N, C-alpha and C positions, 0 to 999 in steps of 0.2 A: 310694449304696451297691446291692448287688446285688438285681435283681429278677428274677423268671423264673416260669414255671406249667409244671408237670407235665400234659400232656395225653394224653387217649385211653386212659389206664390204667384199671385196675381196682382199687378203694382197699380195702382191706381193714383192718378195726377188728376189737376183741375181739368184737363183737357181728354184723356182716354184711359180704358183701362187695357193692360197687355201682361204677357206672361213675361217675367223677368226675374233678375237675382240681383239683390242688393248686396254691395261689396262695404263693410265696415271697417272704418281703420281708425283707431287714435280718436274714437268720440265723434269720427267724421261720417260722412258717406263716401268711401274712395271712389265707387263709380256705379254706373245702373246697366246691366246687357241685358237687352232683350231676349228672350227665349230663355230656356233653361239650360244654364251652364253648372258643370260636375264642379265650378270652385276650388280646383285645385287638391292641394295638400291642407290647406287653412280650415279653421272650423266652421262647421256648418249647421246652420237651425234648420231641418226640413219644415215648413210652413205650407205642406201639401194643401190645396182645397182650401186656404185661407188668402184672403187680400190685406195686401200691404199700404199700409196708408201713411203720409206725413204725420206726424204727431198734430195733435189740434192745439189750436190758440183758443183760449177763452178769453175775450177782451173786458171781462166785466163780471168779477168776483169780489165776495165781502169774505173776507176769511177773518174778520173780528179781531185781529191783532193790531193794536193794543186795545182793552177795555172791553171786550166781551168774548173773552174765552172761556166762560162757559157754555157756549153757543157752539163756538167752533174755533178751533186752531190749527196751526200750518201742519201740523202732525197728520190731523185726521182731515183737513182738507185736502191737503195734497195725497192721501190715498183714495178720496175718493175722488179726485181728478185722474189719479193714475187707473184706478177700475173703471174710468169713464173715455179712457184712449187721450184724457188731456196731458198734453206734456211741458205747457207753458199757461200762465194765469198772470192777468194784469188786475191787481187788487185796487179797488175802491178808500178813498181816503176818510171816510165817515168814520172815525174810531174815536175812544176818549184816551188822549186829546186826538183831537182829528188832526191831519196830516195839511196843515196851511203855510208852511213854510220848509225853508232849508233844513233849519233846525230838528222839528217835528220829522219832517221826512229821514234824517238822518237815524233818529232815534228809533224810530219803528224799523229801518233796514237793519238796525242792530240788533233787533229780536228775531227779525226774520231769517237772517244769513245763515244760520245753524240749524234748523227746522224744517226749513222747505225740502222738500224731495222731487218737486217739479220746477221748472224755471219760471221766473218770476220778474213781473216790472210793476212799478206803484205811480198812482195817480197824487195829485195835488188838488185839495180842495178850494173852491171861490168864496170869498165870504165878500162881504160890502166894503172891504176896507182893507185886502191885502195885495191888490193888483201890484202894486210896486214890488213885494216879497216875490210873487208869484214870475214876475218877468225875470227875474235872475234865478230862480230855480233853473239845478242842473239835473240830469238824471232821472225826468219822469215819462211817463208815456203819453202824458196829455192831463189836463186839467177839468175835473169835474165840476159842473154846474147846474145847481137843483134851481131851475126855476118854480119847481113846487117844492113845499115842503112834506116831508113825512114825519113831524115830530108826534111827541104822542097826545099833542092836544090836537091835533089831527088824525088820532087814532091809527097810528101807523108806526115804521121803524124811523126810530132816527136819524137825521141826518147828521147828527153830532155837530149840531148847531151852524152847519152850511145852508145859507140861501142867498141867493142873487133872483130877486121878485122888483126888481126893475128895472126896464131898457136901456137907462142911464150909465148903469153899472154895467151891464153886460156888453155894451158897446165899449168902455173900457178894456175889457177884456178883449175885445176883437180888434180895438186899434193897439194896445199898448203892452200885449203878450203876443209872443209867436208858437207859444205850444198848440197842440192840439188842441181846439173846446170840444168836451164831451157833454152832450145835453140832456138832463133830465126834464124834458120840457112838457109841464104840466102850468098852467096859470094858475097862481097862486089866488088871487080874487076872485077867480071864475071858483076855483076849491071851497074856498071861505063860504061864497054866497049859497052853494050848495049844500053846505054843512048845518046853514042857519034853516034851508026848507025840510033837511032831513033829521034834526034835531031829536034824541031820543029814541030813534028806532034803533032796535039792536039785531034785526036780522042782517046776515052777513050780505045779502044780498044789496042791501044798499050801498054797499061800496062802490059797487059801478055806478050807481045814481049819484054818490056825493062827488065822484072823480068824472064825471060825465066826459064823453068823446070831445065835447066842444070845447073844454079843457084843455085837452091835449093840443087841439087843432089852432086855437088863438094861438099857443106860445111858440108851435112849431111854424107856422104862419109869421109870427115878430120874430123870431131869430135867425130863420130862410131868407126874410128881406136884408136883415143886417149882414147875414154872412154873403150875399149876394152883393151889395155895395161894397163891402171891403176885400172880395173873393179870399174870404175867411177859412181855414181848414176847420170844419166842423161836424161833427159826427152826432148824430141823434140816437141815444139808446133807447132799448124796448119799446120801437114803435109799435102801435096796437091796433088804430083804427083805419078805415077806407078814409074818411077824410085828412089824416095825414099823411097817406100815400098819393094821395092825387096831390096835395100841395108840394110835397117832395119831388113829385116826376115834373111839376113846372120849373123846379129850380134848381132841376140835379145838373150837377156837375162834378169833375175828378173831386173835387176837394170838399164836397158835401157827400156825406158816406150815411148809410143807417143800418141799424141792427133788429132783429126780431129776436123776441126769446122761446124757448120750447114749448113753456106754459099759454102763450098767448098763444102757439101754432095748435095745442093738443086740447085745452081746457077753453071753455065758455062760461057766459054767464048762468047756462042752464045746469052746470056743475055744482053752484053751490048747495042744492037741496042735499048733494050726495058728500059733498067736504066741505063745506063752511067755512071758517076761518082759516083752513088749510091752505085753500086757494086764495088767500087775500094776499094782493100784490098793490104795487104802486109802478105804473098806471095797471089798473084792474083788469080783469079779463073781460072780454068783451062779447058781443052778439056773435052768432053764427055768420053771420053775413060779413063782418069785420074780419072773421076769421079767415074767410075764403079768402077775403082780399088781399091777407097775409101772403096765403101761397100763391095767387097770381105774381106779386110783386117779387116773391123770390125768382118766378118763371121769367118775368120779364127783366129782372137787374136792377131793379129800384131799389131790393134791400140787397145789401153788399154782405152781409154776415150772420151769422146767429151765435148768440153771446146768452149766457145761461142769467144773469144776475141772481147767481147763487148766493142767498140772503138767508143763510140759519138763525131759527129762534126755536126755544124748546118747547116741545110739546105740549108742557103744560102752562105756557104764555098761549098759545095758540088755541087752548082749550077755555081760556075767559070769556066772558061776553064779549061781542062784538067792539065796542067802545071800547075795550081796554086790552085788545090785541093787537098784536105787532103785524105790518104786514111784510112779506117777503116769504120765499121758498127756496128749498136747497134744490139744486139741479144741476151741478156739474158731472156727476156720475152717471144720470140719465140722458144728458143730451144725445150723446151718439147711438145710445140703443134706440131711442125713440128713432131718430131719422134714418136708420138702417132698417127697422121696421117699416118706417115709410117707403125707403127704397123697395122694398120686398113686396108691400102694398101698390107697387107702382105709381107712387105721387110723385116721385123726386128721382133722380139717377145718383150714382156713386160720384161720378164726376161733381155733379152740382151740389154733394156735402161737402168733398174736398174743396171745393172752392171758396164755400159758407165758412166752413171751421178751422181751416189751415192756410190756405192759400192768399184770400182775400183779407184775414187779419194782419197777416205778416205783410202785405203789400201797402194796404191801406194805414196802418199803423207804423210803418216802418221797421218793422221787429226784424234785425238783421240774423240772417242764417238762418231760417227758421221758414216753415211752410212749404218746402219743397223738397222731393226726393232727386237729387241731383248731386254731383259730383263736387264737393266741398261745403255744401252744407251740414249744419250737425244731424246727429245721428238721432234725432227723435222720432221714434217710429212707432206706428199703432198696427199691431197684429187683429184683423178681425173676422171673426167666423161668421159669416151670413148665413148660416143653417143653423147654427143654435139658438134654440128657442128654451126660453126661459122665463120664469116670473121674478118680478122685481119685487125682493123680499126686504124685511127690516135686517134681518140677520148678516144680508151681506152688502148693507149701507153704509157706508165709512164714517160720512161727514158726523160731527160731535154730536148732532142734535139727532140722528138716527131716526129719521123720518121722511118720507116722501108722498106728497099725492097721488103719486104714480104705482105707490105700493099695489099688490096685487095683481096691477096689469104683465099680461103676457105678452113679451115681445119675443119678435126673431130677429138677430143679428146682434152680436156684442163683441165686444173688445175681448181678447183672451191674453195679449203680450203687448204689455206697452216698455219701449226703450227708450231713455232720457241720456244723452250723449253715449250713447252707444251700450249703456249700462241696463239689463234688465231688473226694471223697477215697480215691474206687475206682471203676474200671470194668474189666469184664473184657477180658483175665483178667491183665493185668499193667501197670496204670497206676493210678497213686497222686498223691495230691496231697501237699502240703508245710504244709499250715496246722495249726498245734499246736492241739488240743484244750484242754479246759478242764475245771477240777474242779467236780465237781458240788455242789449245795447240796442240801441236808434239809430237810423241812418236816414 
């Protein structure tokens, strides 16, 4: 079996950065040695001047299989992930058909198992009447609950018929199931009220008014009151406002976690003038003050992780008038370069990036064998060049949709090699391996 050592690099953990050597054997990390080791007679991979990260875990992607493979599939989505240093993804259930029971999960699993080039897991989706089936499901990362819809009628990307917009049903999921609950927390009634107010407007900037911050605040407040009442494992997806963060701080416990997306960290409502529908997402990009609050929440630990909500759509769809365009942006390839650029700008540390993108996702979601560079863990490893300065370019974007709102952004810091289970699966800038990834286990 394959055995090699990564030599002359700087190892980055959630706690420290140090010179070290990583020994890999049979797809696992065999040992870590501080300092530069000559590695004896085994194969050596010299990563001088580079940083060695644990492979990133993106807990929030939409790879569109089944039902949306014109926008994305697992071959393209995997390549985008690998080029972004991401070695494990957890995929959302709003497919066609949606994943709402064990049968639909197994059907999706069969489609993905021979295509994925990264490791993967799946969510189930909550509806108004599948609590019992969800409670019996096995092998899922969690249950996605859409408290606010994003159907075409609400001018957004389909949630696949998944919607839980009443608190009584939410309470059933909290009390009658044991899985992690992952919430898209926007109040449906609130969104519909603002839709009536702004009906007929076609400026994409109206999206941030229709899905007003108050809608997110009300949903988060209601959900966290209930989660606290039942001491229920609850994860808040794509937090975007200062009001949500203030509420999360009041209710924060080990069993309550929250994520933020790169697009909310790096784009605001001032950017509609340049990008229009390209940055139309649910929840929407917010004002600069909310963005500042998100960065502060990263620093103080209110935010536990960064996840992309990678949600590709065809460029032709995005170029429609606002009322006909879908919501969502691709992001799995650009997350790490954006964060590394922020490190170079002094906004965040390397250790914090690893905590947010590897360590915490593994710990909080119970993904076994991932998120750490330690003996016995899977050899999912990302090699980073902090000096590499490049322009984000469509030519080297691997998502099937082949666009990004960050096209033409010049960033410093990129992943240049990505290993999955000890296999070199990506090398800068367009070389990919062919080994199939494995479904993850949870503990």
